[in-house]
C-alpha positions as CSV (number, residue, x, y, z in Angstrom):
1,M,135.8,69.2,115.4
2,G,132.1,68.4,115.9
3,R,130.0,71.0,117.6
4,L,132.0,74.2,118.2
5,T,130.6,74.6,121.7
6,G,131.9,71.1,122.7
7,G,131.3,69.2,125.9
8,D,128.1,68.9,128.0
9,P,125.1,70.5,126.2
10,S,123.5,71.7,129.4
11,L,122.9,75.4,129.6
12,L,125.1,76.0,132.6
13,R,128.0,74.1,131.0
14,R,127.6,76.1,127.8
15,I,127.6,79.3,129.7
16,N,130.7,78.3,131.6
17,S,132.4,77.2,128.4
18,A,131.6,80.5,126.8
19,V,133.0,82.5,129.7
20,V,136.3,80.5,129.7
21,L,136.6,80.7,125.9
22,H,136.1,84.5,126.0
23,A,138.9,84.7,128.5
24,L,141.3,82.4,126.5
25,R,140.6,84.1,123.2
26,G,141.5,87.5,124.7
27,S,144.9,86.3,125.9
28,D,147.9,84.5,124.5
29,A,147.9,81.8,127.2
30,L,146.4,81.5,130.7
31,T,146.9,79.2,133.7
32,L,144.0,77.7,135.6
33,T,144.7,80.2,138.4
34,D,144.4,83.1,135.8
35,L,141.2,81.6,134.4
36,T,139.7,81.3,137.9
37,R,140.5,84.9,138.7
38,I,139.3,86.3,135.4
39,T,136.1,84.3,135.1
40,G,135.1,84.2,138.7
41,L,134.4,80.5,138.4
42,S,135.6,77.9,140.9
43,R,138.8,76.1,140.1
44,P,137.1,72.7,139.7
45,T,134.6,74.2,137.3
46,V,137.4,75.8,135.3
47,E,139.3,72.5,135.2
48,G,136.3,70.6,134.0
49,V,135.4,73.1,131.3
50,T,138.9,73.4,130.1
51,E,139.3,69.7,129.7
52,G,136.0,69.6,127.8
53,L,137.2,72.4,125.5
54,I,140.5,70.5,124.9
55,E,138.5,67.4,123.9
56,G,136.4,69.5,121.6
57,G,139.5,70.8,119.8
58,L,139.1,74.5,120.8
59,V,141.7,74.7,123.5
60,V,145.2,73.3,123.8
61,E,147.9,73.2,126.5
62,A,150.5,75.8,125.7
63,A,154.2,75.2,126.0
64,P,155.9,76.8,129.1
65,E,157.3,80.3,128.5
66,E,161.0,80.3,127.8
67,G,162.9,80.7,131.1
68,E,159.8,79.9,133.2
69,T,160.9,78.1,136.4
70,R,159.4,77.3,139.8
71,R,161.1,76.5,143.0
72,Q,159.2,73.3,143.4
73,G,157.5,71.0,140.9
74,R,156.6,71.6,137.3
75,P,155.6,74.9,135.8
76,A,151.9,75.7,136.0
77,R,149.9,74.4,133.0
78,R,149.0,77.1,130.6
79,F,146.2,77.0,128.0
80,R,145.5,78.9,124.8
81,F,142.6,79.2,122.4
82,R,143.1,77.2,119.1
83,A,142.4,79.8,116.5
84,E,143.6,77.3,113.9
85,A,140.8,74.9,114.9
86,G,138.7,76.4,112.2
87,H,139.0,79.1,109.5
88,L,136.7,81.7,108.0
89,L,136.4,83.2,104.5
90,G,135.3,86.7,103.5
91,V,134.5,87.1,99.8
92,E,133.7,90.2,97.8
93,I,131.9,89.8,94.4
94,G,132.1,93.1,92.5
95,P,131.6,94.5,89.0
96,H,135.4,94.6,88.3
97,R,137.0,92.1,90.7
98,V,136.4,89.3,93.1
99,A,138.5,89.1,96.3
100,A,138.8,86.8,99.3
101,L,140.3,87.0,102.8
102,I,140.9,84.1,105.2
103,S,141.3,84.1,108.9
104,G,141.4,81.8,111.9
105,L,138.7,81.7,114.5
106,D,140.2,84.8,116.1
107,G,139.5,86.9,113.1
108,R,143.2,87.6,112.3
109,I,143.7,87.6,108.6
110,I,146.3,85.1,107.4
111,G,145.8,85.3,103.6
112,A,144.2,87.2,100.8
113,G,143.7,87.1,97.0
114,A,141.9,88.9,94.2
115,R,141.4,88.7,90.5
116,E,139.9,91.1,88.0
117,V,136.7,90.3,86.1
118,A,134.9,92.1,83.3
119,D,131.8,94.0,84.4
120,T,130.1,92.3,81.4
121,A,131.0,88.8,82.6
122,P,127.9,86.5,83.0
123,E,127.1,85.0,86.4
124,D,128.7,81.6,85.7
125,E,132.0,83.2,84.7
126,R,132.0,85.5,87.7
127,L,131.3,82.6,90.1
128,D,134.0,80.5,88.5
129,R,136.4,83.4,89.2
130,V,135.2,83.4,92.9
131,R,136.0,79.6,93.1
132,T,139.4,80.2,91.5
133,V,140.3,83.0,94.0
134,V,139.1,80.9,97.0
135,A,141.1,77.8,95.8
136,D,144.2,79.9,95.4
137,V,143.9,81.5,98.9
138,L,143.4,78.0,100.5
139,R,146.3,76.6,98.6
140,R,148.7,79.4,99.5
141,T,147.7,79.4,103.2
142,G,147.7,75.6,103.4
143,V,144.1,75.5,104.9
144,P,142.1,72.5,103.9
145,R,138.6,73.3,102.6
146,S,137.2,71.0,105.2
147,N,138.5,73.3,107.9
148,L,136.3,76.2,106.8
149,R,133.6,76.9,109.4
150,A,131.7,79.7,107.6
151,V,131.9,81.9,104.5
152,G,130.7,85.5,104.3
153,V,130.0,87.0,100.9
154,G,129.4,90.7,100.0
155,T,127.7,91.5,96.7
156,P,125.8,94.3,95.0
157,G,122.1,94.1,95.2
158,I,119.2,93.5,97.5
159,V,119.8,90.2,99.2
160,E,117.2,87.9,100.8
161,A,118.0,86.1,104.1
162,D,118.6,82.8,102.2
163,G,121.2,84.5,100.0
164,T,119.1,85.0,96.9
165,V,119.6,88.3,95.1
166,R,116.1,89.8,94.8
167,L,117.3,92.7,92.7
168,G,120.9,93.3,91.4
169,T,121.2,95.6,88.4
170,A,125.0,96.1,88.8
171,L,126.0,92.6,87.6
172,P,124.7,90.7,84.5
173,G,122.3,87.9,85.4
174,W,122.3,88.8,89.1
175,T,118.6,89.6,89.7
176,G,116.9,86.4,91.0
177,L,120.2,84.6,91.3
178,A,120.2,82.0,94.1
179,L,123.7,83.1,95.0
180,G,123.8,81.5,98.5
181,E,122.6,78.2,97.1
182,R,125.1,78.3,94.2
183,L,128.0,79.0,96.5
184,R,127.0,76.4,99.1
185,R,127.7,73.7,96.6
186,S,131.4,74.6,96.9
187,F,131.6,74.5,100.7
188,R,130.6,72.2,103.5
189,C,129.9,75.1,105.9
190,P,127.3,77.9,106.2
191,V,127.5,80.6,103.5
192,I,126.2,84.1,104.6
193,V,125.4,86.5,101.7
194,E,125.0,90.2,102.4
195,N,124.7,93.4,100.4
196,D,128.2,95.0,99.7
197,A,127.5,98.3,101.4
198,N,126.1,96.6,104.5
199,A,129.2,94.4,104.6
200,A,131.4,97.5,104.3
201,A,129.6,99.2,107.2
202,V,130.2,96.1,109.4
203,A,133.9,96.2,108.4
204,E,134.3,99.9,109.3
205,H,132.7,99.3,112.7
206,W,135.0,96.3,113.3
207,K,138.4,97.5,112.0
208,G,138.0,100.8,110.3
209,A,136.9,104.4,110.8
210,A,133.8,103.6,112.9
211,T,135.3,101.4,115.7
212,D,134.2,104.0,118.3
213,S,130.7,104.5,116.9
214,D,127.6,102.4,117.1
215,D,125.3,104.6,114.9
216,I,126.9,104.9,111.5
217,V,126.1,105.2,107.8
218,F,128.6,103.9,105.3
219,V,128.2,105.3,101.8
220,L,129.5,103.2,99.0
221,A,130.0,106.1,96.5
222,G,130.1,105.6,92.8
223,L,127.9,105.5,89.7
224,S,125.6,103.1,91.6
225,P,125.8,104.4,95.1
226,G,124.5,102.5,98.1
227,A,124.7,102.8,101.8
228,G,124.8,100.5,104.9
229,S,123.7,101.5,108.3
230,L,124.3,100.4,111.9
231,I,121.9,101.5,114.6
232,G,123.0,100.8,118.1
233,G,125.7,98.5,116.7
234,R,123.2,96.4,114.8
235,L,123.1,96.2,111.0
236,H,119.9,97.8,109.7
237,R,118.6,96.0,106.6
238,G,115.0,97.1,106.6
239,Y,112.0,94.8,106.2
240,G,112.9,93.5,102.8
241,G,116.7,94.1,102.9
242,A,116.5,97.2,100.8
243,A,117.5,99.8,103.4
244,G,120.2,102.2,102.1
245,E,119.5,101.9,98.4
246,I,120.2,105.6,97.8
247,G,121.0,104.9,94.2
248,A,117.3,104.8,93.5
249,L,116.6,108.3,94.9
250,H,117.0,109.9,91.5
251,L,113.8,108.2,90.5
252,L,111.9,110.4,92.9
253,G,111.5,113.3,90.6
254,R,115.1,113.6,89.5
255,G,115.7,112.3,86.0
256,A,119.4,112.7,85.8
257,T,121.4,109.6,86.6
258,P,124.9,109.6,88.1
259,E,126.2,108.6,84.7
260,H,124.8,111.9,83.3
261,L,125.9,114.0,86.2
262,L,129.5,113.0,85.9
263,S,129.7,113.2,82.1
264,T,131.8,116.0,80.6
265,T,130.2,115.5,77.2
266,D,126.6,115.1,75.9
267,E,127.0,111.3,76.3
268,P,126.6,109.7,79.7
269,L,129.3,107.6,81.2
270,Q,129.0,103.8,80.9
271,P,127.3,102.2,83.9
272,L,129.9,100.9,86.4
273,D,132.8,102.5,84.6
274,E,134.5,103.7,87.8
275,Q,137.8,104.3,85.9
276,A,136.0,107.0,84.0
277,V,134.8,108.4,87.3
278,A,138.3,108.5,88.6
279,K,139.4,110.3,85.4
280,V,136.8,113.0,85.8
281,F,137.9,113.6,89.4
282,A,141.5,113.8,88.3
283,L,140.7,116.3,85.6
284,A,138.7,118.4,88.1
285,R,141.7,118.5,90.5
286,Q,143.9,119.7,87.5
287,G,141.5,122.6,87.0
288,D,139.4,121.4,84.1
289,A,136.3,123.5,84.1
290,G,134.0,120.8,82.6
291,A,135.2,118.1,84.9
292,G,134.9,120.5,87.9
293,A,131.3,121.2,87.0
294,A,130.6,117.5,86.7
295,V,132.1,116.7,90.0
296,E,130.2,119.5,91.6
297,R,126.9,118.1,90.2
298,F,127.8,114.6,91.5
299,I,128.7,115.8,95.0
300,H,125.5,117.9,95.2
301,R,123.5,114.7,94.4
302,L,125.5,112.6,96.8
303,V,125.0,115.1,99.6
304,H,121.3,115.1,99.2
305,D,121.1,111.3,99.0
306,V,123.2,111.0,102.2
307,A,121.3,113.8,103.9
308,A,118.1,111.8,103.4
309,L,119.6,108.9,105.4
310,V,121.1,111.2,108.0
311,L,117.8,113.0,108.6
312,A,116.0,109.6,109.0
313,L,118.6,107.8,111.1
314,D,120.5,110.6,113.0
315,P,123.9,108.7,112.9
316,E,126.9,109.8,114.9
317,L,129.2,109.2,111.9
318,V,129.1,109.0,108.1
319,V,131.9,107.0,106.5
320,V,132.5,107.5,102.7
321,G,134.1,104.7,100.7
322,G,134.0,103.2,97.2
323,W,136.2,103.9,94.3
324,A,139.6,105.1,95.5
325,A,140.4,108.2,93.5
326,G,138.9,111.5,94.4
327,L,136.9,110.6,97.5
328,D,138.9,112.9,99.7
329,G,137.4,115.8,97.7
330,V,133.9,114.7,98.8
331,L,134.4,115.1,102.5
332,Q,134.4,118.8,103.0
333,P,131.5,119.6,100.8
334,L,129.6,116.8,102.4
335,R,130.3,118.2,105.9
336,E,129.2,121.7,104.8
337,E,126.0,120.6,103.2
338,L,125.0,118.2,106.1
339,A,125.6,121.2,108.4
340,R,123.0,123.1,106.4
341,F,120.4,120.3,106.3
342,C,120.7,118.5,109.6
343,L,119.8,119.6,113.1
344,R,122.8,117.7,114.4
345,P,125.3,117.1,111.7
346,P,127.2,113.9,112.0
347,R,131.0,113.5,111.8
348,V,132.2,112.6,108.3
349,A,135.2,110.4,107.6
350,L,136.9,108.6,104.8
351,S,137.0,104.8,104.8
352,M,140.1,103.4,106.5
353,L,139.8,100.1,104.7
354,G,139.5,101.2,101.1
355,E,138.9,98.4,98.6
356,A,139.2,95.8,101.3
357,A,136.1,97.0,103.1
358,V,133.5,94.6,101.6
359,A,135.6,91.4,101.9
360,T,136.6,92.4,105.5
361,G,132.9,92.9,106.4
362,A,132.0,89.6,104.8
363,L,134.7,88.0,107.0
364,R,133.2,89.6,110.1
365,L,129.8,88.2,109.2
366,A,131.3,84.7,108.9
367,L,133.0,85.2,112.3
368,D,129.7,86.4,113.8
369,H,128.0,83.3,112.6
370,V,130.7,81.1,114.3
371,E,130.7,83.1,117.5
372,E,127.0,82.3,117.9
373,Q,128.1,78.7,118.3
374,L,131.4,79.3,120.1
375,F,129.9,81.5,122.8
376,A,126.3,80.1,122.8
377,V,124.9,83.6,122.0
378,D,121.3,84.0,121.0
379,G,122.1,86.8,118.5
380,T,124.8,89.1,117.3
381,A,125.1,92.6,116.0
382,T,124.8,91.4,112.4
383,A,122.7,88.2,112.6
384,R,120.1,87.8,109.8
385,R,116.4,88.0,110.6
């Protein structure tokens, strides 16, 4: 397909191409008259730009609508955006599973896949599982690997701009892993690596509970909690990419880890054992006193961790996601405690995307990268520094 912007590289030509592409991508099919009206460009300009986009593979002439007739001559030519001109991948790499979503250039998901992986799996085994899931999704959707235009990846840890995991205690062998470099060997397109909570925040803003809010905090709850934040619609990573690492707050004078807080015995839970977490929440709902006390301790800690971010960022909305079982029980206590601590308490909502949040956000990051080329934009809401 060559350069995604296609045609004459002059600035004016690129701007006109972006305007026409925006119009076409937002509709099923448009005539030249429609495009002239929508874009405000002259008909000769629209004709020239459209022909250039057709040559670049981004636009195609659409078949006439069924029953379309005209009193004289042929039906007006109609054009559509070729979402199939390229494809995007969103990949989640987690402690217990890896998952992938695939879409066309319009962001519409056309395939998905996931496989479990042991939380003790070394990095090579985990990356092999990623390659297996990706290959399976490509095979089932019939998308050639060469048609991928960008791959987004969500992973636990503090991630550098080049995709290196500077610190990642949740997965064996992850600290110092050149994850972006390793994955780029499997693709002939850009690979964008992002922290999992940041990716989930992007996902909720795109397709989840935060579509109407530009200032949000997404809390990835669990034994190793993290958070991602959008400020004015832009992902906030911090200077070194460590913004939102609320899992480290217990080090500031609080010795008890989440594994101790959620334990109903003298022994702490195993790190990353989210199934044990779900069991504790289930027992608490059944009236078990020990489990109830453990959940209360955990929620108390989570509220204080989230309140620290809320007081600093003043978001409109806090979205809570992570392990599926029991999260609904966190919302009301979180609302009540934030009302006590915060001058202007934010709204609190449960994630609408559930376990798909990280992969969905990774897909959005890939789409953002491609849109910088498609629409000749200098930056996007989630572009890396």
